[in-house]
C-alpha positions in Angstrom: -0.1 -0.1 0.1 0.7 3.7 0.0 1.2 6.0 2.3 -1.0 5.4 5.6 -4.2 7.3 5.4 -5.6 9.1 8.6 -7.2 6.3 10.7 -10.1 8.4 11.0 -10.6 8.2 7.7 -10.2 4.9 7.1 -12.9 4.1 9.8 -14.9 7.1 7.7 -16.0 8.8 10.8 -14.9 12.3 12.6 -11.9 13.1 15.1 -14.9 13.6 17.5 -16.7 10.5 17.4 -17.4 8.6 19.9 -16.2 4.9 20.8 -19.4 3.9 20.2 -19.8 5.2 16.5 -16.5 4.1 16.2 -17.1 0.3 17.3 -20.0 0.8 14.7 -17.7 2.0 11.7 -15.2 -0.8 12.2 -18.1 -3.6 12.5 -19.0 -2.9 9.7 -15.5 -2.5 7.5 -15.2 -5.6 9.5 -17.7 -7.9 7.9 -16.8 -6.4 4.5 -13.4 -6.9 3.6 -12.5 -10.0 6.0 -10.5 -12.6 4.3 -13.2 -15.1 4.5 -15.7 -13.0 2.6 -13.0 -11.9 -0.1 -10.9 -14.9 -0.9 -8.1 -14.4 -3.2 -8.7 -10.2 -2.8 -5.7 -8.9 -2.3 -7.1 -5.4 -2.2 -9.7 -6.1 0.1 -6.8 -8.3 2.6 -5.5 -5.0 2.6 -8.1 -2.6 3.7 -9.1 -5.5 6.6 -5.4 -5.0 7.8 -6.0 -1.1 7.0 -9.3 -1.0 9.2 -8.0 -3.3 11.9 -4.8 -1.1 12.5 -6.7 2.2 12.7 -9.6 0.8 15.3 -6.6 -0.8 17.9 -5.3 2.9 18.0 -8.5 5.0 18.4 -10.7 2.9 20.4 -7.8 2.8 23.2 -7.8 6.3 24.9 -3.9 6.5 25.2 -3.0 5.3 21.7 -5.8 7.8 20.7 -4.6 10.6 22.6 -1.2 10.1 21.4 -2.3 9.7 17.8 -4.7 13.0 17.7 -1.5 15.1 19.2 1.5 13.2 17.1 -0.2 11.2 14.1 1.7 8.6 12.7 4.8 10.2 14.6 3.4 9.4 18.0 6.1 7.6 20.8 5.6 4.2 20.7 2.8 2.4 22.5 2.9 -0.9 21.4 1.2 -0.9 18.6 -1.2 -2.9 16.7 0.3 -5.4 14.9 -1.9 -7.9 12.5 -1.0 -11.8 11.7 -3.1 -12.6 9.0 -2.7 -16.3 9.7 -4.1 -15.3 13.1 -7.6 -16.0 12.4 -9.2 -18.6 10.5 -12.4 -17.8 10.0 -15.3 -15.6 10.6 -16.3 -17.8 13.8 -12.1 -17.7 14.9 -12.1 -13.9 14.5 -15.7 -12.5 16.5 -15.9 -15.8 18.2 -12.9 -17.0 19.9 -12.4 -13.2 22.1 -15.9 -13.3 22.8 -14.7 -14.7 26.2 -11.3 -13.0 26.5 -12.2 -9.3 25.7 -9.1 -8.0 23.2 -10.0 -5.6 20.2 -13.0 -8.0 18.2 -14.0 -9.1 21.9 -14.5 -5.2 23.0 -16.4 -4.6 19.8 -19.0 -7.2 19.8 -19.6 -7.3 23.4 -16.9 -8.7 25.2 -18.2 -11.9 25.9 -21.9 -13.0 27.2 -21.0 -12.2 30.8 -20.7 -8.4 29.9 -23.5 -8.2 27.2 -25.7 -10.2 30.1 -25.1 -7.3 32.5 -26.8 -5.0 29.6 -24.3 -2.1 31.0 -21.9 -0.4 29.1 -19.3 1.9 30.1 -19.9 5.7 29.3 -17.8 7.7 26.4 -14.6 9.8 27.3 -15.4 13.1 27.2 -12.6 16.4 26.0 -12.6 20.0 27.3 -10.3 22.1 25.9 -9.6 24.9 28.7 -7.5 28.1 28.0 -5.4 29.3 31.5 -3.3 32.4 32.3 0.2 32.1 32.1 0.9 32.3 35.9 -2.3 30.0 36.3 -0.3 27.4 34.4 3.4 28.3 35.7 1.8 28.3 39.6 -1.2 26.1 39.7 -4.8 26.4 41.1 -5.8 24.7 43.6 -9.8 25.0 42.7 -10.4 25.6 38.9 -14.1 25.1 37.9 -15.5 24.2 34.5 -19.2 23.8 33.4 -19.1 20.6 31.0 -22.0 19.4 28.5 -22.5 15.4 29.0 -24.9 12.8 29.6 -25.8 11.9 32.9 -27.8 8.9 34.2 -32.0 9.7 34.5 -32.9 10.6 37.8 -36.3 8.7 37.0 -35.1 5.5 35.7 -31.5 5.6 37.7 -30.2 4.7 34.5 -31.9 1.4 33.4 -33.9 3.3 31.2 -37.4 1.6 32.4 -40.8 3.3 33.8 -40.8 3.5 37.3 -42.3 -0.2 38.8 -40.7 -1.8 35.5 -37.1 -3.8 35.1 -35.4 -5.0 31.8 -36.6 -8.4 30.4 -33.9 -10.5 28.9 -33.6 -10.3 25.5 -35.9 -13.6 23.8 -34.2 -13.5 20.5 -30.5 -14.0 22.2 -31.6 -15.2 25.4 -29.6 -12.4 27.4 -26.3 -13.2 25.3 -26.2 -10.3 23.4 -25.3 -12.2 20.5 -26.4 -13.8 17.5 -24.8 -16.5 15.3 -25.7 -15.9 11.5 -24.6 -18.6 8.6 -23.4 -17.7 5.5 -22.1 -20.5 3.5 -20.1 -22.8 5.6 -19.4 -20.2 7.8 -20.7 -19.0 11.2 -20.3 -15.7 12.7 -21.6 -13.9 15.4 -23.2 -10.7 15.6 -24.8 -8.5 17.9 -28.2 -9.0 18.5 -30.6 -7.0 16.1 -33.6 -6.7 18.4 -31.4 -5.7 21.8 -28.6 -3.9 19.7 -26.2 -6.5 21.4 -27.5 -5.6 25.2 -29.3 -9.2 26.2 -31.9 -7.1 27.8 -35.1 -5.1 26.4 -37.4 -2.7 27.6 -40.7 -3.3 27.8 -41.7 0.0 29.6 -39.4 2.9 28.6 -38.9 5.8 30.7 -41.0 9.0 29.9 -38.2 11.6 31.1 -35.4 9.9 28.8 -38.0 7.6 26.2 -35.9 4.6 27.3 -32.1 6.1 27.2 -31.3 5.9 30.5 -29.2 9.2 30.3 -30.6 13.0 29.9 -27.9 15.8 28.8 -27.2 18.5 31.4 -24.4 20.8 31.9 -22.5 19.7 35.1 -19.7 22.0 37.3 -17.1 20.0 37.7 -14.3 21.3 40.5 -10.5 20.5 40.1 -7.1 21.1 40.6 -4.8 22.2 37.8 -0.4 21.2 38.8 2.3 24.0 38.8 4.0 23.6 35.3 1.5 22.5 32.9 2.1 23.3 29.9 0.3 23.7 26.2 -1.1 20.7 24.9 -1.0 18.4 28.2 -4.3 16.8 29.4 -5.1 16.3 33.1 -7.7 13.2 33.3 -10.7 13.2 35.8 -11.6 10.0 36.4 -15.1 9.8 36.6 -16.3 12.4 35.2 -17.2 11.3 31.4 -20.7 10.6 30.1 -22.7 8.0 32.4 -22.6 4.6 30.5 -25.8 3.3 29.1 -27.9 0.4 30.9 -26.5 1.8 34.2 -22.7 1.2 33.1 -19.6 2.8 34.3 -19.1 6.2 34.2 -16.1 7.5 31.1 -13.3 10.0 32.2 -12.7 13.6 31.3 -9.7 14.8 30.0 -9.3 18.5 30.7 -6.5 19.9 27.9 -5.0 23.1 28.5 -4.4 25.8 26.2 -1.8 28.6 27.7 -1.9 32.2 27.2 1.4 33.8 25.7 3.2 36.2 28.5 4.4 39.6 27.0 7.5 39.1 29.1 8.5 35.3 28.8 9.0 32.6 26.3 8.8 29.1 27.8 11.1 26.1 26.9 9.7 22.9 28.6 10.2 23.9 32.5 12.9 27.0 31.3 11.8 30.7 31.1 13.5 33.2 28.6 13.2 36.7 28.9 14.8 39.7 27.5 16.1 42.5 29.4 17.5 46.1 28.8 20.5 47.3 30.2 22.0 50.6 30.5 24.8 50.9 28.2 27.5 52.2 31.3 26.5 49.1 33.6 27.9 47.4 30.7 30.7 49.1 30.4 31.4 49.9 34.0 29.8 46.6 35.2 27.7 46.3 38.9 24.5 45.3 40.3 21.7 44.9 37.9 18.0 44.4 39.9 16.0 41.6 37.9 12.3 41.2 38.5 11.2 37.4 38.4 8.1 35.3 38.9 9.4 34.6 42.5 10.2 38.0 43.7 12.8 40.5 43.1 16.4 39.2 42.4 19.4 40.7 41.1 22.6 39.7 38.3 26.1 40.9 39.2 27.8 42.2 35.7 31.3 42.2 34.9 32.9 45.6 33.4 32.9 45.5 29.9 29.7 42.7 29.7 28.8 42.3 25.8 25.4 43.3 25.0 24.5 40.0 23.8 25.1 38.1 26.9 22.8 35.5 27.9 22.6 35.4 32.1 21.1 31.9 33.5 19.3 32.3 36.9 19.2 29.0 38.1 15.8 27.5 39.8 13.7 30.7 38.4 11.7 28.8 35.9 8.7 26.7 35.7 8.2 24.2 38.6 8.7 20.5 37.6 5.2 18.7 37.0 7.4 15.4 37.9 10.2 16.1 40.5 11.4 18.7 42.5 12.7 22.1 41.9 12.4 24.3 38.9 13.9 25.0 35.5 16.1 28.1 35.3 15.2 31.9 33.7 17.6 32.7 30.9 18.3 36.8 30.6 18.9 37.8 27.2 20.7 40.7 27.8 20.0 44.3 25.2 21.7 47.3 25.7 19.4 50.2 26.5 19.9 53.2 24.6 18.4 56.8 25.8 16.1 58.7 24.1 17.1 61.9 25.8 20.1 63.4 27.2 20.6 66.5 29.4 23.2 68.9 28.8 25.2 67.6 31.3 24.5 64.1 30.2 25.5 65.1 26.6 28.9 66.6 27.7 29.7 63.9 29.9 29.1 61.6 26.9 31.0 64.1 24.5 34.1 64.5 26.7 34.2 60.6 26.8 33.9 59.9 23.3 36.8 62.2 22.2 39.2 60.4 24.9 38.1 57.0 23.1 38.8 58.4 20.0 41.9 60.2 21.2 43.0 56.6 22.8 42.1 54.8 19.2 39.1 52.9 21.2 36.7 54.8 19.1 37.1 55.6 15.3 35.4 58.6 13.9 31.6 58.0 13.0 31.7 54.3 14.4 31.7 52.6 17.7 28.4 52.8 20.2 29.3 55.9 21.6 29.3 57.7 18.4 25.9 56.5 17.7 24.5 57.4 20.8 26.0 60.7 20.3 25.5 61.3 16.9 21.7 60.7 17.1 21.5 63.3 19.6 23.4 65.7 17.6 21.0 65.0 14.3 18.4 65.6 16.5 19.4 69.3 17.5 19.9 69.9 13.9 16.8 69.1 13.0 15.4 71.5 15.7 17.2 74.1 14.3 
């Protein structure tokens, strides 16, 4: 095959597709392109492998997160390896996994034991949160967001049945959630069409949720932002996702951080970089220069003749490390501060210094830093006249 296609494109779903939508899309492709259905058809076999690889990635929350963030260049997560000799026929691929989970067991119900319970885990949710730069650096003890999600119905408590009634065992699959389907000499297992694989049916649906067992609500969620989070990082809030169908478990909520830019600091991992204007006499003579950092006042010591493009490091003045002790460093990129206005006395002193430096051969005519400073003031006066 040529270049890899996007996994969502392979499955024919959007990037925001739920796990249920991904399963349904893959089930359709697997049924269509399985090699037993298309003997000798190499194109169908390749499409079957492609779909299996795509499903193995986007159906796993962690692998999907890495794929969404890095694409095919994501760090290795123990990716899906397809062995065409692993499965002998439809019954093997759709049947043998029912008892032990795995990709196809999860796709078609994870075994009769899971379906007989009727419950399905709710979908995970993702919420992008834009936070100010300093909140990302120092963290927030109590942050609150409002999340739209599906929650268990208060009337039926999630089972979808009207008060006083309960789910009934599906008469078609007898509670297994699966039915056998023959195609020639082959036999495969598919989700029961009557109960949609739940193993149970609802005779009297709840009027509040119309038998769904879940209703749409907006829920306020409080959590702590750890100090040192960066743009693109995610925080998992267990059990804050959508409620499951049929009383199943609740999914998780992943908060993705989008950190605002700061006018002074540029972040590089846990290190910070900042431009710092320095008066030119201090670069020439040296001395102490006060510096304001995120953690209060500090100072740096400049030696006489410090270059204007020097970079000075302030240890432990950067961003707190998420895992571990201490902080990153702050790198100050010095930049000479040229005065825009000089008093008469200051101009005379600069003129005298320039003349002395020229006499010593340290400042050629019309060249050098002092010449530029003095010359700019001289030109300004000419313009005023």
